[in-house]
LORORO-747650 format. One record per residue: residue number from 0; residue in three letters; x, y, z of N, C-alpha, C in turn. Coordinates in pm, 1 decimal, padded with zeros to 6 digits, always signed. Layout:
N
+-----+---------+----------+----------+----------+----------+----------+----------+----------+----------+----------+
: num : residuo :     n_c1 :     n_c2 :     n_c3 :    ca_c1 :    ca_c2 :    ca_c3 :     c_c1 :     c_c2 :     c_c3 :
+-----+---------+----------+----------+----------+----------+----------+----------+----------+----------+----------+
: NUM :     ALA :        X :        Y :        Z :        X :        Y :        Z :        X :        Y :        Z :
...
+-----+---------+----------+----------+----------+----------+----------+----------+----------+----------+----------+
***
This chain:
89
+-----+---------+----------+----------+----------+----------+----------+----------+----------+----------+----------+
: num : residuo :     n_c1 :     n_c2 :     n_c3 :    ca_c1 :    ca_c2 :    ca_c3 :     c_c1 :     c_c2 :     c_c3 :
+-----+---------+----------+----------+----------+----------+----------+----------+----------+----------+----------+
:   0 :     VAL : +00538.9 : -01406.1 : -00252.7 : +00396.2 : -01284.8 : -00254.1 : +00486.4 : -01184.6 : -00259.9 :
:   1 :     VAL : +00422.9 : -01146.2 : -00356.3 : +00520.6 : -00943.9 : -00342.6 : +00361.4 : -00893.4 : -00399.0 :
:   2 :     PHE : +00347.2 : -00741.1 : -00316.6 : +00193.4 : -00667.3 : -00332.0 : +00213.5 : -00529.4 : -00277.6 :
:   3 :     PRO : +00197.0 : -00455.9 : -00379.2 : +00229.4 : -00357.7 : -00431.7 : +00129.3 : -00209.7 : -00334.0 :
:   4 :     ILE : +00161.3 : -00260.1 : -00198.4 : +00027.9 : -00185.5 : -00112.0 : +00051.8 : -00039.2 : -00179.6 :
:   5 :     GLY : +00158.5 : -00003.2 : -00146.0 : +00104.6 : +00162.4 : -00189.8 : +00075.2 : +00236.1 : -00324.0 :
:   6 :     PHE : +00072.7 : +00142.3 : -00403.3 : -00018.8 : +00198.2 : -00491.9 : -00119.6 : +00105.6 : -00557.2 :
:   7 :     VAL : -00123.6 : +00169.6 : -00658.3 : -00328.8 : +00141.8 : -00666.2 : -00363.8 : +00116.1 : -00776.2 :
:   8 :     SER : -00211.4 : +00063.0 : -00903.1 : -00253.9 : +00071.9 : -00987.5 : -00107.9 : +00046.9 : -01081.5 :
:   9 :     ASP : -00124.3 : -00063.2 : -01198.6 : +00039.4 : -00096.9 : -01229.9 : +00051.0 : +00035.8 : -01317.8 :
:  10 :     HIS : +00193.6 : +00080.5 : -01301.6 : +00231.4 : +00163.4 : -01330.4 : +00481.2 : +00138.0 : -01352.4 :
:  11 :     MET : +00525.1 : +00249.1 : -01420.5 : +00587.6 : +00207.7 : -01551.8 : +00718.9 : +00086.8 : -01413.1 :
:  12 :     GLU : +00699.8 : +00227.6 : -01222.5 : +00740.8 : +00203.8 : -01156.6 : +00744.9 : +00060.8 : -01092.4 :
:  13 :     VAL : +00593.9 : +00001.7 : -01072.7 : +00563.0 : -00087.9 : -01061.6 : +00679.1 : -00231.5 : -01122.2 :
:  14 :     VAL : +00604.0 : -00192.7 : -01233.8 : +00607.0 : -00301.7 : -01318.0 : +00779.2 : -00291.0 : -01370.3 :
:  15 :     PHE : +00856.8 : -00225.8 : -01349.6 : +01022.9 : -00237.0 : -01402.8 : +01093.7 : -00274.0 : -01200.5 :
:  16 :     ASP : +01037.1 : -00168.8 : -01109.3 : +01069.4 : -00236.2 : -01031.3 : +01034.4 : -00457.3 : -00927.8 :
:  17 :     LEU : +00931.6 : -00455.7 : -00958.0 : +00883.7 : -00568.4 : -00907.2 : +00857.8 : -00646.4 : -01004.0 :
:  18 :     ASP : +00770.9 : -00656.3 : -01152.7 : +00776.2 : -00726.4 : -01226.8 : +00901.7 : -00731.5 : -01281.4 :
:  19 :     THR : +01047.4 : -00733.0 : -01323.3 : +01128.8 : -00689.7 : -01363.3 : +01276.0 : -00798.7 : -01242.8 :
:  20 :     GLU : +01257.8 : -00645.1 : -01217.4 : +01459.0 : -00623.5 : -01165.9 : +01348.7 : -00776.0 : -01021.0 :
:  21 :     ALA : +01253.4 : -00710.1 : -00911.7 : +01246.3 : -00782.6 : -00774.7 : +01266.0 : -00922.7 : -00867.3 :
:  22 :     ALA : +01128.3 : -01013.1 : -00935.6 : +01204.0 : -01117.8 : -01020.9 : +01251.3 : -01124.8 : -01062.8 :
:  23 :     ALA : +01337.5 : -01076.9 : -01082.0 : +01527.8 : -01181.1 : -01164.9 : +01631.4 : -01179.1 : -01038.4 :
:  24 :     ALA : +01548.2 : -01067.5 : -00938.3 : +01678.7 : -01059.0 : -00841.7 : +01557.7 : -01282.0 : -00754.0 :
:  25 :     ALA : +01458.0 : -01277.1 : -00779.6 : +01413.1 : -01370.2 : -00703.2 : +01462.4 : -01491.7 : -00793.0 :
:  26 :     LYS : +01442.0 : -01488.6 : -00912.5 : +01467.8 : -01610.4 : -01013.9 : +01688.3 : -01679.5 : -00962.6 :
:  27 :     ASN : +01691.4 : -01534.2 : -00964.7 : +01872.7 : -01567.4 : -00866.3 : +01915.6 : -01626.4 : -00777.2 :
:  28 :     LEU : +01747.9 : -01654.6 : -00730.6 : +01815.1 : -01711.2 : -00564.5 : +01737.8 : -01801.7 : -00591.9 :
:  29 :     GLY : +01714.9 : -01819.4 : -00669.4 : +01602.6 : -01946.1 : -00668.8 : +01509.7 : -01978.3 : -00601.7 :
:  30 :     LEU : +01460.7 : -01840.4 : -00615.3 : +01296.4 : -01838.3 : -00493.9 : +01178.3 : -01840.7 : -00612.1 :
:  31 :     THR : +01095.9 : -01903.5 : -00538.5 : +00973.5 : -01805.4 : -00667.2 : +00911.0 : -01688.4 : -00566.5 :
:  32 :     PHE : +00804.2 : -01629.9 : -00756.4 : +00772.5 : -01496.7 : -00719.8 : +00659.6 : -01487.3 : -00781.9 :
:  33 :     THR : +00612.6 : -01442.8 : -00714.9 : +00481.6 : -01401.1 : -00796.9 : +00424.5 : -01234.0 : -00685.5 :
:  34 :     ARG : +00343.1 : -01146.2 : -00845.6 : +00325.1 : -01070.2 : -00732.4 : +00131.6 : -01018.4 : -00773.0 :
:  35 :     VAL : +00144.1 : -00989.4 : -00723.1 : -00020.8 : -00987.0 : -00638.0 : -00095.8 : -00810.1 : -00801.4 :
:  36 :     PRO : -00132.7 : -00841.5 : -00723.8 : -00204.4 : -00698.1 : -00930.1 : -00217.9 : -00646.1 : -00812.1 :
:  37 :     THR : -00258.8 : -00538.1 : -00881.7 : -00273.8 : -00349.7 : -00792.9 : -00448.4 : -00375.4 : -00804.9 :
:  38 :     VAL : -00522.9 : -00270.6 : -00734.3 : -00612.1 : -00210.3 : -00725.4 : -00671.2 : -00245.1 : -00857.1 :
:  39 :     GLY : -00620.9 : -00134.0 : -00936.4 : -00717.5 : -00112.0 : -01058.4 : -00774.0 : +00001.5 : -00987.9 :
:  40 :     THR : -00875.2 : +00000.8 : -01119.7 : -01093.1 : +00126.4 : -01115.7 : -01162.8 : +00012.5 : -01084.8 :
:  41 :     PRO : -01204.8 : -00047.6 : -01020.7 : -01377.9 : -00132.2 : -00986.8 : -01409.6 : +00022.2 : -00990.5 :
:  42 :     PRO : -01548.8 : -00010.7 : -00950.5 : -01572.4 : +00107.2 : -00922.0 : -01626.7 : +00125.4 : -00752.4 :
:  43 :     LEU : -01655.9 : +00004.4 : -00753.0 : -01649.0 : +00013.8 : -00617.5 : -01500.8 : +00097.3 : -00486.3 :
:  44 :     PHE : -01395.3 : +00043.2 : -00556.3 : -01281.9 : +00079.1 : -00478.1 : -01298.2 : +00253.6 : -00513.8 :
:  45 :     VAL : -01324.7 : +00308.7 : -00684.9 : -01259.0 : +00444.6 : -00713.6 : -01419.2 : +00488.0 : -00648.5 :
:  46 :     SER : -01480.2 : +00468.8 : -00602.0 : -01605.9 : +00558.7 : -00510.9 : -01539.2 : +00557.7 : -00349.2 :
:  47 :     GLY : -01522.6 : +00469.5 : -00323.9 : -01486.3 : +00506.8 : -00144.0 : -01361.2 : +00526.9 : -00169.4 :
:  48 :     LEU : -01276.8 : +00547.9 : -00298.2 : -01167.7 : +00725.2 : -00191.6 : -01297.2 : +00814.6 : -00328.9 :
:  49 :     ALA : -01358.9 : +00821.1 : -00374.5 : -01467.0 : +00989.1 : -00397.1 : -01462.2 : +00994.8 : -00268.1 :
:  50 :     GLN : -01560.0 : +00905.3 : -00157.9 : -01581.8 : +00888.7 : -00032.9 : -01490.2 : +00988.4 : +00048.3 :
:  51 :     LEU : -01388.0 : +00924.2 : +00109.7 : -01271.2 : +00967.7 : +00156.2 : -01209.8 : +01133.7 : +00141.5 :
:  52 :     ILE : -01195.7 : +01136.7 : +00002.1 : -01215.4 : +01323.0 : -00062.3 : -01314.8 : +01372.7 : -00058.9 :
:  53 :     ASP : -01446.2 : +01286.0 : -00017.8 : -01523.7 : +01401.2 : +00036.8 : -01556.3 : +01412.9 : +00191.9 :
:  54 :     GLU : -01475.0 : +01354.6 : +00253.9 : -01480.9 : +01369.4 : +00353.9 : -01431.2 : +01455.3 : +00391.4 :
:  55 :     HIS : -01364.8 : +01442.1 : +00376.9 : -01184.6 : +01562.0 : +00429.0 : -01186.5 : +01692.3 : +00358.8 :
:  56 :     ARG : -01287.5 : +01676.1 : +00277.6 : -01298.5 : +01832.8 : +00190.3 : -01352.5 : +01854.3 : +00251.1 :
:  57 :     HIS : -01483.5 : +01822.8 : +00335.2 : -01571.5 : +01853.8 : +00338.9 : -01612.1 : +01859.6 : +00560.1 :
:  58 :     GLY : -01542.4 : +01831.5 : +00588.5 : -01510.5 : +01764.6 : +00709.7 : -01602.8 : +01720.2 : +00781.3 :
:  59 :     THR : -01683.4 : +01634.4 : +00701.6 : -01816.8 : +01544.0 : +00695.6 : -01759.3 : +01392.3 : +00761.8 :
:  60 :     PRO : -01852.6 : +01338.2 : +00907.4 : -01755.3 : +01176.2 : +00990.0 : -01726.4 : +01122.3 : +00902.8 :
:  61 :     PRO : -01724.7 : +01008.1 : +00931.8 : -01700.0 : +00901.8 : +00800.6 : -01854.3 : +00862.5 : +00779.9 :
:  62 :     LEU : -01879.3 : +00720.5 : +00596.1 : -01928.5 : +00690.1 : +00642.4 : -01867.4 : +00527.5 : +00685.0 :
:  63 :     ALA : -01852.5 : +00542.4 : +00700.2 : -01768.1 : +00354.6 : +00777.2 : -01681.2 : +00445.2 : +00838.9 :
:  64 :     THR : -01610.6 : +00304.3 : +00946.2 : -01519.0 : +00327.7 : +00961.9 : -01441.5 : +00234.8 : +00984.6 :
:  65 :     ILE : -01302.9 : +00151.6 : +01022.4 : -01223.4 : +00033.3 : +01119.3 : -01200.5 : +00115.3 : +01171.3 :
:  66 :     GLY : -01191.7 : +00039.4 : +01385.1 : -01089.6 : +00067.6 : +01466.5 : -01209.9 : +00280.5 : +01493.1 :
:  67 :     GLU : -01113.8 : +00364.8 : +01551.4 : -01114.6 : +00482.8 : +01540.3 : -01155.6 : +00587.6 : +01484.3 :
:  68 :     PRO : -01279.2 : +00667.0 : +01458.3 : -01306.0 : +00732.6 : +01317.1 : -01165.5 : +00850.7 : +01294.3 :
:  69 :     TYR : -01122.7 : +00920.6 : +01219.2 : -01031.5 : +00938.3 : +01210.4 : -01088.3 : +01067.0 : +01299.2 :
:  70 :     PRO : -01020.6 : +01264.6 : +01310.1 : -00857.3 : +01243.8 : +01269.1 : -00862.7 : +01167.5 : +01372.8 :
:  71 :     ASN : -00725.6 : +01111.5 : +01417.3 : -00713.5 : +00995.1 : +01553.2 : -00546.9 : +01053.2 : +01556.3 :
:  72 :     PRO : -00479.8 : +01113.4 : +01637.2 : -00345.0 : +01146.1 : +01614.7 : -00208.9 : +01011.5 : +01648.2 :
:  73 :     CYS : -00126.5 : +01021.0 : +01637.8 : -00111.8 : +00885.1 : +01672.2 : +00034.0 : +00951.1 : +01748.6 :
:  74 :     PRO : -00019.1 : +00931.7 : +01897.2 : +00142.2 : +00992.3 : +01966.4 : +00274.0 : +00963.4 : +01903.6 :
:  75 :     ALA : +00368.7 : +01022.1 : +02018.6 : +00536.1 : +01045.0 : +01913.2 : +00577.0 : +00858.9 : +01884.8 :
:  76 :     ASP : +00516.3 : +00799.9 : +02015.9 : +00652.1 : +00721.4 : +02081.3 : +00520.2 : +00623.0 : +02051.3 :
:  77 :     CYS : +00416.1 : +00641.5 : +01944.8 : +00378.8 : +00457.9 : +01883.6 : +00432.9 : +00423.7 : +01785.2 :
:  78 :     CYS : +00547.3 : +00452.8 : +01701.2 : +00563.6 : +00369.5 : +01618.9 : +00696.3 : +00412.1 : +01576.9 :
:  79 :     PRO : +00806.4 : +00363.6 : +01700.5 : +00923.7 : +00363.7 : +01728.0 : +00996.3 : +00303.8 : +01563.6 :
:  80 :     PRO : +01107.4 : +00360.2 : +01563.3 : +01151.0 : +00270.9 : +01465.9 : +01260.9 : +00113.8 : +01497.1 :
:  81 :     MET : +01174.9 : +00093.8 : +01345.6 : +01253.3 : -00112.0 : +01337.9 : +01370.4 : -00117.1 : +01417.5 :
:  82 :     LYS : +01431.1 : -00224.0 : +01456.7 : +01559.6 : -00210.1 : +01407.1 : +01534.0 : -00384.0 : +01363.2 :
:  83 :     ARG : +01635.6 : -00318.5 : +01260.9 : +01679.0 : -00498.5 : +01160.0 : +01758.2 : -00572.1 : +01214.4 :
:  84 :     SER : +01660.5 : -00692.7 : +01190.5 : +01756.8 : -00772.8 : +01211.4 : +01861.1 : -00862.9 : +01158.5 :
:  85 :     ARG : +01879.2 : -00820.9 : +01043.4 : +02029.4 : -00808.0 : +00973.3 : +02041.2 : -00743.8 : +00893.9 :
:  86 :     PRO : +02141.6 : -00728.4 : +00847.7 : +02179.6 : -00601.5 : +00743.5 : +02066.1 : -00648.2 : +00599.8 :
:  87 :     GLY : +02101.8 : -00468.9 : +00525.8 : +02065.2 : -00443.5 : +00476.2 : +02127.2 : -00483.0 : +00336.6 :
:  88 :     HIS : +02069.7 : -00485.0 : +00210.3 : +02179.6 : -00502.5 : +00087.6 : +02274.1 : -00440.8 : +00008.1 :
+-----+---------+----------+----------+----------+----------+----------+----------+----------+----------+----------+
***
């Protein structure tokens, strides 16, 4: 199962890289391939993005948070580079 988490809508990069190239690579390896749809433009999602933009532009406290409210400075050593367990392609 592939989820294009870095993208909010389908566009040529998602369609070509995932739906074409990654799907073909999976097929050649005998793997089942399923792509989760991108978020798209449902009104609740779009209004949430607009809310975040307004909060950042105007410096207002967030209406809702998960965990610590931003800004949450990340210490330099919180996300060390991961070592690859196997060689890349």
